[in-house]
C-alpha positions in Angstrom: 0.0 0.0 0.0 2.9 2.3 0.7 4.4 1.7 -2.7 1.0 2.5 -4.4 0.7 5.7 -2.4 4.3 6.7 -3.2 3.8 6.1 -6.9 0.6 8.1 -7.0 2.2 11.0 -5.1 5.2 11.0 -7.5 2.8 11.1 -10.5 0.9 14.0 -9.0 4.1 16.0 -8.2 5.4 15.3 -11.8 2.1 16.6 -13.3 2.3 19.8 -11.3 5.9 20.3 -12.4 4.8 19.8 -16.0 2.2 22.6 -15.4 4.9 24.9 -14.0 7.1 24.1 -16.9 4.4 25.1 -19.4 3.6 28.3 -17.4 7.3 29.5 -17.3 8.1 28.5 -20.9 8.5 32.0 -22.2 10.1 34.4 -19.8 13.3 35.3 -17.9 13.0 32.2 -15.7 12.8 28.7 -17.2 11.9 25.5 -15.5 12.4 21.9 -16.6 10.3 19.1 -15.1 12.6 16.3 -16.3 11.7 12.7 -16.9 8.8 10.9 -15.1 10.2 9.0 -12.1 10.2 5.3 -12.3 7.5 3.5 -10.3 8.3 1.2 -7.4 7.0 -2.4 -7.8 3.6 -2.8 -6.2 2.8 -6.1 -4.5 -0.9 -7.0 -4.9 -3.0 -6.9 -1.7 -5.0 -10.0 -1.1 -5.7 -12.3 1.8 -3.5 -15.2 2.4 -4.6 -18.8 2.3 -4.0 -19.0 6.1 -6.8 -16.5 6.7 -9.4 -19.0 5.2 -11.5 -21.5 7.1 -12.0 -25.1 6.1 -15.7 -26.0 5.7 -17.1 -29.4 4.8 -20.0 -29.5 2.4 -22.4 -32.4 3.1 -24.0 -32.2 -0.4 -20.7 -33.4 -2.1 -19.0 -34.8 1.0 -16.0 -32.6 0.3 -14.2 -29.8 2.0 -13.1 -26.4 0.8 -11.4 -23.3 2.1 -13.7 -20.2 2.3 -13.6 -16.7 3.9 -14.6 -16.6 7.5 -17.5 -14.2 6.8 -19.0 -16.6 4.3 -18.9 -19.5 6.7 -21.0 -17.4 9.2 -23.5 -16.1 6.7 -23.8 -19.2 4.6 -22.2 -19.9 1.2 -22.6 -21.8 -2.0 -20.8 -25.1 -2.5 -18.0 -24.4 -4.9 -18.4 -27.9 -6.4 -22.2 -28.2 -7.1 -23.6 -24.8 -6.2 -26.0 -25.8 -3.4 -26.5 -23.2 -0.7 -25.0 -24.2 2.6 -26.5 -22.5 5.6 -25.0 -24.7 8.3 -22.4 -23.2 10.7 -19.9 -25.8 11.7 
């Protein structure tokens, strides 16, 4: 998240420098914005497999990992699509 914020901030600053460069193009003072800074690599944000709960589905007699909120509210079986309301 910090890399994403840093990249966005650098883009905004560079755009403002480009505006200043256009503004002072003709006059006694000149300003060059330079090249756009390179972006830092951004790691995607997603929940890990460890954060998932193992739930058994009686319709298929199989188990699957699902999000904890889905196990509380009820979820569909990923194998056959039957709604599972049971909290185990």
